[in-house]
C-alpha positions in Angstrom: 0.0 0.0 0.0 3.0 2.3 0.6 5.3 3.2 -2.3 9.0 2.5 -2.2 10.5 5.5 -0.4 13.8 4.0 0.6 15.7 6.9 -0.8 13.8 9.3 1.5 13.9 7.5 4.8 15.9 10.2 6.4 13.0 12.7 6.0 10.1 10.7 7.4 10.2 9.4 11.0 11.2 5.7 11.4 7.8 4.8 12.7 6.3 5.3 9.2 8.7 2.8 7.6 8.1 0.3 10.4 4.3 0.6 10.4 3.9 -2.5 8.2 5.8 -4.5 10.9 3.2 -3.7 13.4 0.0 -3.3 11.4 -1.4 -5.5 8.6 -3.4 -2.9 6.8 -5.5 -5.3 4.8 -6.5 -7.3 7.9 -7.3 -4.1 9.8 -9.6 -3.0 6.9 -11.5 -6.3 7.1 -11.4 -6.9 10.9 -11.9 -3.4 12.3 -14.9 -3.1 14.7 -17.7 -0.6 14.2 -17.4 3.0 15.2 -19.0 2.6 18.6 -16.4 0.0 19.7 -13.6 2.2 18.4 -15.0 5.1 20.4 -14.8 3.0 23.6 -11.2 2.1 22.9 -10.0 5.6 21.8 -12.4 8.3 23.0 -10.0 11.0 21.9 -10.4 10.0 18.2 -13.6 11.7 17.4 -13.1 11.4 13.7 -12.3 7.6 13.9 -15.3 7.1 16.2 -17.7 8.6 13.7 -17.2 5.9 11.0 -14.9 3.2 9.9 -14.3 5.0 6.6 -12.6 7.9 8.5 -10.0 5.5 9.9 -9.4 4.1 6.4 -9.0 7.6 5.1 -6.3 8.1 7.7 -4.0 5.7 5.8 -4.8 7.3 2.5 -4.1 10.7 3.9 -0.9 9.4 5.3 0.2 8.2 1.9 -0.7 11.5 0.3 1.2 13.4 3.0 4.2 11.2 2.4 3.9 11.8 -1.4 3.7 15.5 -0.8 6.9 15.3 1.3 8.7 13.3 -1.4 7.6 15.5 -4.2 8.7 18.7 -2.4 11.9 19.5 -4.4 12.4 22.7 -2.3 12.6 20.6 0.8 15.2 18.4 -0.9 17.2 21.4 -1.8 17.1 22.5 1.9 17.9 19.2 3.5 20.4 17.9 0.9 20.6 14.7 -1.2 18.5 11.7 -0.2 21.5 9.5 0.7 22.8 11.7 3.4 22.7 10.8 7.1 22.1 12.9 10.2 25.8 13.2 10.7 26.5 14.9 7.3 26.9 18.2 9.1 30.6 17.7 9.6 31.2 17.6 5.8 32.1 21.1 4.7 32.0 20.2 1.0 28.4 19.1 0.6 26.6 19.6 -2.7 24.1 22.1 -1.2 26.9 24.3 0.1 28.7 24.3 -3.2 25.5 25.3 -5.0 25.0 28.3 -2.7 28.6 29.4 -3.0 28.2 29.5 -6.8 25.4 32.0 -6.6 26.8 35.5 -6.6 23.7 37.5 -7.0 22.7 38.7 -3.5 19.0 39.2 -4.3 18.6 35.7 -5.7 20.3 34.3 -2.5 17.9 36.2 -0.3 14.8 35.2 -2.3 15.9 31.6 -2.3 16.5 31.6 1.5 13.0 33.0 2.1 11.5 30.3 -0.1 13.6 27.6 1.6 12.5 28.8 5.0 8.8 28.9 4.0 9.0 25.4 2.5 10.8 24.1 5.6 8.1 25.5 8.0 5.4 24.1 5.8 6.6 20.6 5.6 7.8 20.6 9.2 4.2 21.2 10.3 3.1 18.4 7.9 5.6 16.0 9.3 4.7 16.9 12.9 1.0 16.3 12.3 1.7 12.9 10.6 4.0 11.9 13.4 1.4 12.8 16.0 -1.3 10.8 14.3 0.9 7.8 13.9 1.9 8.1 17.6 -1.7 8.1 18.7 -2.5 5.1 16.5 0.4 3.2 17.9 -0.7 4.0 21.4 -4.1 2.5 20.6 -2.5 -0.7 19.3 -0.3 -1.0 22.4 -3.3 -0.6 24.6 -5.0 -3.5 22.7 -1.9 -5.5 23.4 -2.1 -4.8 27.1 -5.7 -6.2 27.0 -4.5 -9.4 25.3 -6.0 -8.6 21.9 -2.6 -9.2 20.2 0.3 -11.3 21.4 3.2 -10.2 19.3 6.6 -9.3 20.7 7.2 -5.5 20.8 10.5 -3.7 20.6 10.1 -2.5 24.2 10.8 -6.1 25.4 14.1 -6.0 23.5 15.4 -2.9 25.2 14.1 -4.2 28.5 16.1 -7.4 28.0 19.2 -5.4 27.2 18.7 -3.3 30.3 18.5 -6.4 32.4 21.8 -7.6 31.0 23.4 -4.3 32.0 21.9 -4.5 35.5 23.3 -8.0 36.1 26.7 -6.8 34.9 26.5 -3.8 37.2 25.9 -6.2 40.1 28.6 -8.6 38.9 31.3 -5.8 39.1 30.4 -3.0 41.5 33.8 -1.4 41.2 34.7 1.5 38.9 36.2 -0.7 36.2 33.3 -2.3 34.2 34.3 -5.7 32.9 31.9 -5.7 30.0 32.1 -3.8 26.7 28.4 -3.6 26.0 27.2 -0.3 24.5 25.5 2.5 26.6 25.0 6.1 25.9 27.2 7.9 28.5 26.1 11.5 29.1 29.0 13.6 30.2 29.5 17.4 30.6 30.6 20.1 32.9 28.5 20.9 35.9 25.3 22.8 35.0 26.0 22.4 31.3 22.5 21.0 30.8 23.2 17.2 30.8 20.1 16.3 32.9 17.9 18.7 30.9 18.9 17.0 27.6 18.2 13.6 29.1 14.8 14.8 30.4 13.9 16.1 26.9 14.8 12.7 25.4 12.7 10.9 28.1 10.0 13.6 27.7 9.6 14.1 31.5 11.1 16.3 34.2 12.3 13.3 36.2 15.5 14.5 37.9 16.1 16.6 41.0 17.1 20.1 40.2 18.9 23.0 41.9 20.4 26.4 41.0 24.1 26.0 40.4 24.7 23.2 43.0 25.7 19.6 42.2 22.5 17.6 41.9 23.7 14.4 40.1 25.7 12.6 42.8 25.8 9.1 41.4 25.3 7.6 37.9 21.7 7.1 36.9 21.0 4.5 34.2 17.9 5.3 32.3 16.4 2.7 30.1 14.0 4.2 27.5 11.4 1.9 25.9 8.1 2.2 24.2 4.8 1.6 26.0 1.2 2.7 26.0 1.5 4.8 29.2 4.2 7.3 30.2 5.5 5.8 33.4 8.8 5.3 35.3 9.9 2.6 37.8 13.0 1.5 39.6 14.7 -1.8 39.0 14.2 -2.9 42.6 10.7 -1.6 43.1 7.3 -2.4 41.6 5.8 1.1 42.1 5.0 2.9 38.9 5.3 6.7 38.7 2.8 8.3 36.3 4.8 10.9 34.5 1.7 12.7 33.4 0.9 13.7 37.0 2.9 16.4 38.7 2.5 14.6 42.1 4.1 11.5 40.8 6.9 13.5 39.1 7.7 15.2 42.4 7.7 11.9 44.3 10.0 10.4 41.6 12.4 13.3 41.9 12.4 13.0 45.7 13.0 9.2 45.5 16.0 9.7 43.1 17.5 12.3 45.5 17.1 10.0 48.5 18.7 7.1 46.6 21.6 9.3 45.6 22.2 10.4 49.2 21.9 6.8 50.4 24.6 5.7 47.8 27.0 8.5 48.9 29.1 7.2 51.8 30.0 9.3 54.8 32.8 11.7 54.0 32.2 11.6 50.2 30.3 13.8 47.8 29.7 11.5 44.9 29.3 7.7 44.6 30.0 5.2 41.8 27.0 3.1 42.6 24.4 3.2 39.8 20.7 3.9 40.2 18.6 2.0 37.6 15.5 3.6 36.2 13.1 2.5 33.5 11.0 5.0 31.6 8.3 3.9 29.2 6.0 5.9 27.0 4.5 6.3 23.5 7.1 7.3 20.9 10.2 7.1 23.1 13.3 6.0 21.3 14.7 2.7 22.7 18.1 3.1 24.3 20.1 3.0 27.5 21.6 6.2 28.8 23.8 6.8 31.9 23.7 10.3 33.4 27.0 11.0 35.2 27.9 13.6 37.8 29.0 16.9 36.2 32.7 17.5 35.8 34.0 20.2 38.0 37.2 22.4 38.0 37.3 23.4 41.6 36.3 21.7 44.9 34.2 24.1 46.9 33.5 24.1 50.6 31.3 21.2 51.8 32.7 18.8 49.2 35.1 16.0 49.9 38.7 16.8 49.0 38.8 14.0 46.4 35.5 14.9 44.7 37.1 16.2 41.5 39.3 13.1 41.1 36.4 10.8 41.9 34.2 12.3 39.2 37.0 12.0 36.7 37.5 8.3 37.7 33.8 7.5 37.3 33.6 9.3 33.9 36.7 7.6 32.6 35.5 4.2 33.7 32.3 4.6 31.7 33.9 6.3 28.7 36.8 3.8 28.3 34.4 1.2 27.3 35.2 0.9 23.5 31.5 0.4 22.6 30.1 3.3 24.8 28.6 6.2 22.9 29.7 9.4 24.5 27.1 12.2 24.5 29.3 15.2 25.2 27.2 18.1 26.5 28.7 21.6 26.1 27.1 24.8 27.5 26.7 27.2 24.7 26.2 30.2 27.0 29.8 30.1 28.4 33.1 30.7 26.7 34.4 27.6 24.9 37.8 28.1 26.6 36.3 27.3 30.0 35.2 23.8 28.9 36.7 20.9 30.9 34.8 17.9 29.5 35.9 18.4 25.9 39.6 17.7 26.8 38.5 14.6 28.8 36.4 13.3 25.9 39.2 13.9 23.4 41.5 11.8 25.6 39.0 8.8 25.8 37.9 9.0 22.1 40.6 10.9 20.2 39.3 10.0 16.7 35.7 10.8 17.6 34.3 7.5 16.3 31.7 7.2 19.1 31.2 10.7 20.3 28.2 12.9 19.6 28.6 16.6 20.5 25.6 18.6 21.8 25.6 22.3 22.3 23.0 23.4 24.8 21.5 26.8 25.6 21.9 28.0 22.0 19.2 30.7 22.6 21.5 32.3 25.2 24.5 31.8 23.0 22.9 33.6 20.1 22.1 36.6 22.3 25.5 36.8 24.1 28.0 35.7 21.4 29.2 38.7 19.5 30.2 36.6 16.4 27.5 34.0 15.5 30.1 32.3 13.3 31.7 31.1 16.5 28.6 28.9 17.0 29.0 27.6 13.5 32.6 26.8 14.2 31.6 24.7 17.2 28.9 22.8 15.3 31.3 22.2 12.4 33.9 20.8 14.9 36.5 23.5 14.2 36.7 25.2 17.6 37.3 22.4 20.0 40.3 20.0 19.7 37.9 17.0 19.9 36.3 15.1 17.1 32.8 13.7 16.9 30.4 11.6 14.7 27.8 14.4 14.7 27.1 17.8 16.1 23.7 19.0 17.4 22.4 22.3 18.8 19.5 22.2 21.3 17.5 24.5 23.6 16.3 23.0 26.9 14.1 25.8 28.1 14.3 29.3 29.5 15.9 28.3 32.8 12.6 28.0 34.7 12.6 24.6 36.6 8.8 24.6 36.6 8.5 24.5 32.8 6.8 21.5 31.3 8.4 19.3 28.6 5.7 20.4 26.1 6.4 24.1 26.8 10.2 23.6 26.4 9.6 21.7 23.1 7.4 24.4 21.8 9.9 27.1 22.8 12.7 25.1 21.2 10.8 24.8 17.9 9.8 28.4 17.9 13.3 29.6 18.6 14.9 27.6 15.7 12.1 28.6 13.3 13.0 32.3 13.9 16.7 31.8 14.6 19.2 33.6 12.4 21.5 30.6 12.7 19.1 28.5 10.7 18.1 31.3 8.3 21.7 32.0 7.4 22.4 28.3 7.1 25.0 28.3 9.9 23.0 25.3 11.3 21.3 22.6 9.2 17.8 21.5 10.0 18.8 18.0 11.0 21.3 19.4 13.5 18.8 21.1 15.7 16.1 20.1 18.3 16.3 17.3 20.9 13.9 15.2 18.8 16.5 14.9 16.0 19.2 14.3 18.5 17.2 11.5 20.1 16.7 9.8 16.7 20.3 10.0 15.8 21.5 8.7 19.2 19.1 5.8 19.1 20.2 4.8 15.6 23.9 5.0 16.7 23.1 3.0 19.9 21.4 0.1 18.1 24.1 0.0 15.4 26.7 -0.4 18.2 24.7 -3.0 20.0 24.3 -5.2 16.9 28.0 -4.9 16.1 29.3 -5.8 19.6 26.8 -7.9 21.6 27.8 -11.3 20.1 31.5 -10.7 20.7 30.6 -10.0 24.4 28.5 -13.1 24.6 31.5 -15.2 23.4 33.8 -13.7 26.0 31.4 -14.6 28.8 31.1 -18.1 27.5 34.9 -18.4 27.9 34.8 -17.0 31.4 32.0 -19.4 32.4 34.1 -22.4 31.1 37.1 -21.3 33.1 35.1 -20.8 36.3 33.4 -24.2 35.9 36.7 -25.9 35.4 38.2 -24.3 38.5 35.2 -25.4 40.6 35.5 -29.0 39.3 39.2 -29.1 40.2 38.8 -27.6 43.7 35.4 -28.8 44.9 34.5 -31.9 42.9 32.0 -33.3 45.5 30.2 -30.1 46.4 27.2 -28.4 44.9 27.7 -24.9 43.5 25.8 -23.0 46.1 26.0 -19.2 45.9 25.8 -16.9 49.0 22.0 -16.8 49.1 21.7 -20.5 48.8 24.3 -21.1 51.4 22.5 -18.7 53.7 19.2 -20.6 53.2 21.0 -23.9 54.0 22.5 -22.5 57.2 19.2 -21.0 58.1 17.5 -24.4 58.0 20.3 -25.9 60.1 20.0 -23.2 62.7 16.3 -23.5 62.9 16.6 -27.3 63.3 19.1 -26.7 66.2 16.7 -24.3 67.9 13.9 -26.9 67.6 16.3 -29.4 69.2 16.6 -27.1 72.1 12.9 -27.4 72.8 13.3 -31.2 72.8 15.7 -31.3 75.8 14.1 -33.5 78.5 12.8 -31.9 81.7 15.1 -34.1 83.7 18.2 -32.8 81.9 17.1 -29.2 82.4 16.5 -29.7 86.1 19.8 -31.5 86.6 22.0 -28.8 85.0 19.9 -26.0 86.6 20.3 -27.5 90.1 24.0 -28.1 89.6 24.7 -24.7 88.2 22.6 -22.9 90.9 24.5 -24.8 93.7 27.8 -23.9 92.1 26.7 -20.3 92.1 25.4 -20.1 95.7 27.5 -22.8 97.5 30.1 -20.3 98.7 27.5 -18.0 100.2 25.7 -20.9 101.9 28.9 -22.3 103.5 30.7 -19.1 104.3 27.9 -16.8 105.2 25.2 -19.1 106.6 26.5 -22.5 107.7 29.9 -21.7 109.3 28.8 -18.6 111.3 25.8 -20.5 112.6 27.7 -23.7 113.3 30.5 -22.0 115.2 28.1 -20.7 117.8 28.1 -24.2 119.5 24.5 -23.8 120.5 21.4 -25.4 118.9 19.0 -22.6 119.6 21.4 -19.9 118.4 22.2 -22.0 115.3 18.6 -22.3 114.2 17.9 -18.6 114.9 21.0 -17.5 112.9 20.2 -19.8 110.0 16.6 -18.5 109.8 17.6 -14.8 109.8 20.4 -15.3 107.2 18.2 -17.4 105.0 15.4 -14.8 105.1 17.8 -12.0 104.2 19.4 -14.1 101.4 16.0 -14.9 99.9 14.8 -11.3 100.0 17.8 -9.8 98.4 20.0 -12.1 96.4 18.7 -15.6 95.8 15.9 -15.0 93.2 18.3 -12.8 91.1 21.0 -15.4 91.2 18.6 -18.1 90.2 17.4 -16.1 87.1 21.0 -15.4 86.1 21.8 -19.1 86.4 18.7 -20.1 84.3 19.6 -17.5 81.6 23.3 -18.6 81.5 22.1 -22.3 81.3 19.9 -21.5 78.4 22.7 -19.7 76.6 25.1 -22.6 77.2 22.6 -25.2 75.9 21.9 -23.0 72.9 25.6 -22.5 72.2 26.2 -26.2 72.5 23.6 -27.1 69.9 24.9 -24.3 67.6 28.6 -25.1 67.8 28.9 -28.8 68.3 30.3 -30.6 65.2 27.8 -32.6 63.2 30.3 -35.3 62.1 31.1 -35.6 58.4 28.2 -33.4 57.5 29.6 -30.4 59.4 30.4 -27.5 57.1 32.7 -25.0 58.8 31.7 -22.3 56.2 28.7 -21.7 58.4 30.6 -21.2 61.7 30.9 -17.4 61.5 27.2 -17.1 60.6 26.1 -19.3 63.4 28.2 -17.5 65.9 26.8 -14.2 64.8 23.2 -15.4 64.9 23.8 -16.9 68.4 25.3 -13.6 69.8 22.7 -11.4 68.2 19.8 -13.7 69.4 21.2 -13.7 73.0 21.7 -10.0 72.9 18.1 -9.4 71.9 16.6 -11.9 74.4 15.5 -10.5 77.8 14.2 -12.6 80.7 10.7 -12.0 82.0 10.9 -9.3 84.7 8.1 -11.0 86.7 10.1 -14.2 87.2 12.0 -13.0 90.2 8.9 -12.0 92.2 7.2 -15.3 91.8 10.4 -17.2 92.4 11.1 -15.3 95.7 7.8 -16.5 97.2 8.5 -20.1 96.1 12.0 -20.1 97.5 10.9 -18.5 100.8 8.2 -21.2 101.3 10.7 -24.0 100.4 13.3 -22.8 103.0 10.7 -22.4 105.7 9.9 -26.1 105.6 11.9 -28.2 108.1 9.9 -31.4 108.0 11.9 -34.3 106.5 9.3 -37.0 105.8 11.4 -40.2 105.4 14.8 -41.7 105.9 15.6 -41.5 102.2 15.4 -37.8 102.2 17.5 -37.7 105.4 20.3 -39.8 103.8 20.2 -37.7 100.7 20.6 -34.5 102.8 23.6 -36.1 104.6 25.2 -37.1 101.3 24.6 -33.6 100.0 26.2 -32.1 103.1 29.2 -34.4 103.0 29.9 -33.5 99.4 29.7 -29.8 100.1 32.0 -30.1 103.2 34.5 -32.4 101.5 34.8 -29.9 98.6 35.5 -27.1 101.1 37.9 -29.2 103.0 39.8 -30.0 99.8 40.0 -26.3 99.0 41.3 -25.6 102.5 44.0 -28.3 102.3 45.2 -26.8 99.1 45.3 -23.3 100.7 47.3 -24.6 103.6 49.7 -26.4 101.2 50.3 -23.2 99.3 50.8 -21.4 102.5 53.4 -23.8 104.2 55.0 -25.2 101.0 55.6 -28.8 100.0 55.8 -31.5 102.7 58.8 -33.8 103.2 57.6 -36.4 100.6 57.4 -33.8 97.8 60.6 -32.2 98.8 62.4 -35.5 98.4 60.6 -36.8 95.4 60.3 -33.6 93.3 63.2 -31.7 94.7 61.2 -28.8 95.9 62.1 -26.4 98.7 60.1 -24.1 100.9 60.6 -20.3 100.8 61.5 -18.4 103.9 57.9 -17.2 104.2 56.5 -20.7 103.8 58.9 -21.9 106.6 57.5 -19.2 108.9 53.9 -20.2 108.0 54.8 -23.9 108.6 56.2 -23.2 112.1 53.2 -21.1 113.0 50.8 -23.8 111.7 52.6 -26.4 113.9 52.3 -24.2 116.9 48.6 -23.6 116.3 47.8 -27.3 115.8 49.4 -28.0 119.2 46.9 -25.5 120.7 44.0 -27.2 119.0 45.0 -30.6 120.2 44.9 -29.3 123.7 41.4 -27.8 123.2 39.5 -29.4 120.3 36.4 -27.3 121.2 38.3 -24.1 120.8 36.2 -21.2 119.5 36.7 -19.8 116.1 38.7 -16.7 117.1 42.1 -16.4 119.0 42.3 -14.3 122.1 45.0 -11.7 122.4 46.9 -13.6 125.1 46.8 -16.7 122.9 48.3 -14.7 120.0 51.0 -13.4 122.3 51.8 -16.9 123.6 52.1 -18.3 120.1 54.4 -15.5 119.1 56.7 -15.9 122.1 56.9 -19.6 121.6 58.0 -19.0 118.0 60.5 -16.4 119.0 62.0 -18.8 121.5 62.8 -21.0 118.5 64.2 -18.1 116.6 61.1 -17.5 114.3 60.0 -13.9 114.1 56.2 -13.6 113.3 53.7 -10.9 112.9 50.3 -11.1 114.7 48.4 -10.7 111.4 50.3 -13.8 110.0 49.3 -15.8 113.1 45.6 -14.8 112.5 45.8 -15.7 108.8 47.3 -19.1 109.5 44.9 -19.7 112.4 41.9 -19.1 110.0 43.0 -21.9 107.7 44.1 -24.3 110.4 40.8 -23.8 112.4 38.7 -24.1 109.2 40.3 -27.5 108.4 39.8 -28.6 112.0 36.2 -27.5 112.0 35.4 -29.1 108.6 36.9 -32.4 109.7 34.8 -32.3 112.9 31.7 -31.5 110.9 32.3 -34.4 108.6 32.7 -36.7 111.6 29.5 -35.3 113.1 27.8 -35.8 109.7 28.7 -39.5 109.9 27.2 -39.8 113.3 24.0 -38.2 112.1 23.4 -41.1 109.6 21.6 -42.9 112.4 20.0 -39.7 113.7 16.7 -39.7 111.8 15.0 -41.5 114.7 16.1 -38.8 117.1 15.1 -36.1 114.6 11.5 -37.5 114.5 11.5 -37.2 118.3 13.0 -33.6 118.1 16.2 -34.9 119.7 14.6 -35.3 123.1 16.7 -37.3 125.6 19.5 -37.4 123.1 22.9 -35.8 123.1 23.0 -36.0 119.3 21.9 -32.8 117.5 21.7 -32.7 113.6 20.4 -29.2 112.9 23.1 -28.8 110.2 21.7 -31.8 108.4 18.2 -30.2 108.5 19.8 -27.0 107.1 21.3 -28.8 104.1 18.0 -30.6 103.5 16.3 -27.2 103.3 18.9 -25.9 100.9 18.7 -29.1 98.8 14.9 -28.9 98.6 15.0 -25.2 97.7 17.4 -26.0 94.9 15.2 -28.8 93.5 12.0 -26.6 93.7 13.8 -23.6 92.1 15.3 -25.8 89.3 11.8 -27.2 88.6 10.3 -23.7 88.5 13.0 -22.4 86.2 12.7 -25.4 84.0 9.0 -24.8 83.5 9.7 -21.2 82.6 12.4 -22.2 80.2 10.4 -24.8 78.3 7.1 -22.9 78.4 8.3 -19.4 77.6 12.0 -18.6 77.2 12.9 -21.2 74.7 10.0 -20.1 72.5 11.0 -16.5 72.8 14.6 -17.4 72.0 13.4 -19.3 68.9 11.4 -16.2 67.9 14.5 -14.0 68.3 16.5 -16.4 66.2 14.0 -16.3 63.4 13.9 -12.5 63.5 17.7 -12.3 63.4 17.8 -14.6 60.4 15.2 -12.5 58.6 17.2 -9.4 59.3 20.4 -11.0 58.1 18.7 -12.3 55.0 17.8 -8.7 54.0 21.3 -7.4 54.8 23.5 -8.3 51.9 26.6 -6.7 53.5 26.1 -8.9 56.6 25.9 -12.0 54.4 29.1 -11.0 52.5 30.8 -10.5 55.9 29.7 -13.8 57.4 29.8 -16.1 54.4 33.3 -15.7 53.0 36.0 -17.7 51.3 37.2 -18.7 47.9 34.4 -21.3 47.6 31.7 -18.7 48.1 33.2 -16.2 45.8 33.7 -18.8 43.0 30.1 -19.9 43.3 28.9 -16.3 43.2 31.0 -15.6 40.1 29.6 -18.7 38.4 26.0 -17.7 39.2 26.5 -14.2 37.8 28.3 -15.3 34.7 25.6 -17.9 33.9 22.9 -15.3 34.4 24.7 -12.8 32.2 25.2 -15.5 29.5 21.6 -16.6 29.6 20.3 -13.0 29.3 22.8 -12.2 26.5 21.8 -15.3 24.6 18.1 -14.5 25.0 18.7 -10.9 23.9 20.7 -12.0 20.8 18.0 -14.4 19.8 15.4 -11.7 20.1 17.6 -9.3 18.2 17.9 -11.8 15.3 14.2 -12.4 15.3 13.5 -8.7 15.1 16.1 -8.2 12.3 
C-alpha cells in the first residue's frame, strides 16, 4: 500500500517505515470493529469514532502526505541529497553548500533563502502532524496488546532485555572498572551544562532533581527508555510505577531519586560510583540505555570531599573507556568555549571521535550573548574544540525555569529555531537542531553499536564461564555450586533445626543442669555466710535462729536474682552447645561465623521475663521455711549432699594450707622442691597452732589476744619472728580445716539420727540441725530448678526461637552482613559462576530476540 520510499527514509520518522511490521493494513480494513467499539477504545479519536471510513481515510491521507513530502523539491534542496545521514553536518564540501557558493547574486540568494524557510516550515508542520497521528494510532495498538488482543513481541521487550543484562553486569562488578564492553549512551558534561535537561527532553519528562548552580547528580543514573502505552517510570528494585503525566508522581519520583543518591554516597564523600537504575516507558520514546554521570568540576568548593574532582573524573573515565560506549558530550553554549573541561576529557578517551556525539546546549542564550555568530557555526562544524565527533547538534532546553513542562520547552525550542538567524543564514542545518532529531540520531547509533558488539561480548562470557566451571570441578568436585544466598538458606535451615532441638531437651536434663549450676553459684555463700557462722556458735538454739535470719535476708535480696541469672546462662550454654557442636562428616565450617553471629545477636536481643524474680522469691521462701523431713531416704540424701559440700570445702582448705606452708617432706624428696622463707615461717606457725587445737578441740573460732602473744613468744624462742596478722591468717585456715573435719565426723554420726530427729532430739545428746539446714537448701534447689525449667520450656525457649527467626530474617535482608559472614574462595567462586551464567543466559536471549527482530 505504501510506495518505495527507501531513498527518502531520512526525512520521514522511522515509525512510518516500520508501520507495516506492526499493522497488517489489509487485515485491519477487514477486521476493524464498528465506530462505537472504536470510540470506547479511543475516546479521543472523534473522527475515527464517527465511522470506519474515516479511519481508512487516515492511511490514504498518510500516503498523500508522504507523497507531498517526497515531491517537495524545495525541501530536498534545503535538506540535501537523499542518501545523506544525520551526521553529514561535519562535511564542509556538501553539494548544497557548493551550490550556494556558486550563486553570486545577493538578491537571488535572499529570495531563495526565504523560499527555503517557507518550505521548511510548511513541511515541518506536515511531518509533525503525521508523526502525532501515527503516535496516537500506535498508542491505541499498544493498549490493545495490554488487554491481550494481540500477542506479538514488541520492541520494548528487546530494550528491557538489554537493560536487564546491564543491571546484572553492574551487580557482577560493583567497582569503577566495568568488565563488560556492552554499549551504553554515556552522558558527560561540565557541571550545570544541561546534561540532565537534555536527558529529560529525550525521556519527555522532568524526572531528575534540580537545583540552581549546585551539584544535583551525585551518582550515575542508568535510564532505560522503551516504548509503552503509558508514560511511566519505575526503579529496577521496586514495583511502584510513577505516572509521568501527573505532577505529584513526578515530584515523588524526583524525591526518590534524590534519596537514593544520598543513600549511595558514603560518609565523608560527595559522589558515589553506585548506579541507580530507572526504566522510563512511554509512547514514541526512542529505545536506548543512557547513563547520566555527575558533572565534571574544575574546583572543589566548601562542603565537598577533597577528592570529589578526582572521583568524578574516575567515574567518567570508567564509563567512557568502554570501547563500545557512545559518548554524548554536552557543552554549555552560553559560556566561553575556553572554560570547557569535558571536551579535553572526551578527546582523551575518544581521540578519533568515532563514538562521540557533541551537543551544544542553551543555544538561545549563546545567540544573544555571542558577538560573532560564526563562533557557534565553528563549534557545530567541529573546528573550535580539539575533539572530534560523529555528529554535532544544537538544542534548547528551556528558558531556565525549573517549573516549565516538557511540552512548553519543546514548543519554545521549535519556535526559537524557526526564527533563529542561525538557521536562516544556514549556519546550522535543519537535521542538526532540536532534541527530537538528537534522540533519533543517538538511538540509531546506539542500536548499530549493539548489533556490532553484543555477540562478541557473549563469546567472552562463555569463555569466562568455562574457566570458572573448570576451576570449581578441580577444587570442589564433590560439592554443589551454592551461591551466597543458597548457602544462607541452608545455614538458616540448620540453625532452625538446632533451635527446635533445644525445645526437645528433656525436663530431667534441664533440672539437673539448673540445680547443679545454681548450687555452684550459691554454695560459697551458703557455707561461708550461713552455715559456718551459725555452726561456730556451738548452741542449737542460736544455730537455728542465725540460720533462719540469714536465709530470710538471702532470699529477699540475692537468691531470686542469682537463680534467674543461672537459668539464663544455662539457656545460653545449651543454645551454644547445639549451635557449635560438630555434626560429624556433614559439618560444614563455612557456616561457623554465621552461626556464631546469629547466636550472639539472638542472645543480645533476648531478655528474661521481669516478673520471674517476684514469683520465684515466694516459692524459695516457702521452700526454705519447711523443716519437716518426711522419710529416711530424704535424710540420707541430705547427709550425702552435706558431705559432698563439706568435702569440697575441706579439699580447698587443704590446698590453701599447702600453698601457705609449701611442700611436705615427701614432695621435697621426690620432686626436689624447697620451701621459701615465708613458707617456713607459716609452717612453724601452723605447727604451733595445731598443738593448741589438740589441747582444746572445742576451741572457739577466734584467737584471744593472750593466745596470739603466747604463740608469738613460743615461735620467738625457736628463733622465728612472726607478725600477729600472720598468726591470724594461719589460724583461719588451720581452724577451718579442723572445723570441717569435725563437721564431717558429726555428719557421719547423724546417719543414724533420723529416729532422734523425729523425736525432736529429746533425751539425746546428738543434734543434727546442720543436716536439716542442708536438707532445706537441697529442697530449695530442687524446687527452684523445677520452676525455672517450667519457665524455660514454656516461655523462654520459644522467645529465643522467635528471636533467632527475627535475626535470620534481618540477616537475609542485609547483603553486607551475608558477605561478611559467608566468605572464602568457595563462596566467591560460586557467586561468580552464578552471575556469569545469568549474564550469558540473558545475553543469549537478547541475541535471539535481536535476530528475530532483524
